[in-house]
C-alpha positions as CSV (number, residue, x, y, z in Angstrom):
1,M,0.0,0.0,0.0
2,P,2.8,2.5,0.6
3,E,3.3,2.6,-3.4
4,V,-0.4,3.7,-3.7
5,A,0.1,6.5,-1.1
6,N,3.4,7.5,-2.8
7,Y,1.8,7.6,-6.2
8,H,-1.1,9.6,-4.9
9,Q,1.2,12.2,-3.4
10,E,3.3,12.3,-6.6
11,L,0.1,12.8,-8.6
12,S,-1.0,15.6,-6.1
13,N,2.4,17.3,-6.4
14,H,2.1,17.2,-10.2
15,I,-1.6,18.2,-10.6
16,S,-2.0,20.9,-7.8
17,P,0.4,23.5,-9.2
18,I,-1.1,23.2,-12.7
19,V,-4.7,23.7,-11.2
20,E,-3.5,26.7,-9.1
21,K,-1.8,28.3,-12.0
22,L,-4.8,27.8,-14.3
23,I,-7.3,29.2,-11.8
24,K,-5.1,32.1,-10.9
25,G,-4.8,33.0,-14.6
26,N,-8.6,32.8,-15.4
27,S,-11.2,34.9,-13.8
28,L,-14.1,32.6,-14.9
29,Y,-12.4,29.8,-13.1
30,Q,-11.9,32.0,-10.0
31,V,-15.6,32.8,-9.9
32,K,-17.0,29.4,-10.8
33,L,-14.5,26.8,-9.4
34,N,-13.4,25.7,-5.9
35,Q,-9.7,25.0,-6.3
36,Q,-9.6,22.2,-3.7
37,E,-12.6,20.4,-5.1
38,M,-11.1,20.7,-8.5
39,I,-7.9,19.2,-7.4
40,E,-9.5,16.3,-5.6
41,M,-11.7,15.6,-8.7
42,L,-8.8,15.5,-10.9
43,L,-6.7,13.3,-8.5
44,E,-9.6,10.8,-8.6
45,L,-9.8,11.1,-12.4
46,F,-6.1,10.8,-13.2
47,G,-5.5,8.4,-10.4
48,Q,-7.3,5.9,-12.6
49,F,-4.2,6.0,-14.9
50,S,-1.1,3.9,-14.0
51,P,2.0,5.7,-12.8
52,E,3.7,4.7,-16.1
53,E,0.8,6.2,-18.2
54,M,0.8,9.4,-16.2
55,R,4.7,9.7,-16.5
56,A,4.2,9.5,-20.2
57,I,2.0,12.5,-20.4
58,T,4.1,15.6,-21.0
59,E,3.6,18.7,-18.8
60,D,2.1,20.7,-21.6
61,E,-0.3,17.8,-22.5
62,L,-1.3,17.4,-18.9
63,T,-1.9,21.1,-18.5
64,R,-4.0,21.2,-21.7
65,R,-6.1,18.3,-20.5
66,I,-6.6,19.8,-17.1
67,D,-7.6,23.1,-18.6
68,K,-10.3,21.5,-21.0
69,I,-11.7,19.8,-17.8
70,L,-11.8,23.0,-15.8
71,V,-13.6,24.8,-18.8
72,L,-16.2,22.1,-18.8
73,E,-16.7,22.3,-15.0
74,A,-16.9,26.1,-15.2
75,V,-19.4,26.3,-17.8
76,S,-21.6,23.3,-16.8
77,G,-24.7,24.6,-15.2
78,T,-24.3,28.1,-16.7
79,L,-27.9,28.0,-17.8
80,N,-28.9,27.5,-14.3
81,D,-27.5,30.8,-13.4
82,L,-29.6,32.8,-15.8
83,T,-32.6,34.8,-14.8
84,P,-36.1,33.9,-16.3
85,E,-35.7,36.8,-18.6
86,Q,-32.2,35.7,-19.9
87,I,-33.6,32.1,-20.3
88,K,-36.4,33.5,-22.4
89,M,-33.9,35.5,-24.6
90,Y,-31.7,32.5,-24.9
91,N,-34.7,30.3,-26.0
92,E,-35.8,32.8,-28.5
93,A,-32.3,33.1,-29.9
94,V,-31.9,29.3,-30.3
95,K,-35.4,29.2,-32.1
96,R,-34.2,31.7,-34.7
97,K,-31.3,29.5,-35.6
């Protein structure tokens, strides 16, 4: 079991700074996302990869993947934040297309 704990810590040490940097550089992320929750979710997600698979992913590629996940998390539920008037405007705009 120590290997699992070590891998989890290695993964955390790798993912946490990337998430911190991405959130710090994006105002949408700052408003919509909880940094610690995102790190925990990503640790669970990327923890499904073997250590060898994770080590094969370059820093740039990992950053790109994490950024795409954060975008999806930030915009999911956006329609729920709209007022009834905004929803009506949205529905009318969609109908016209």
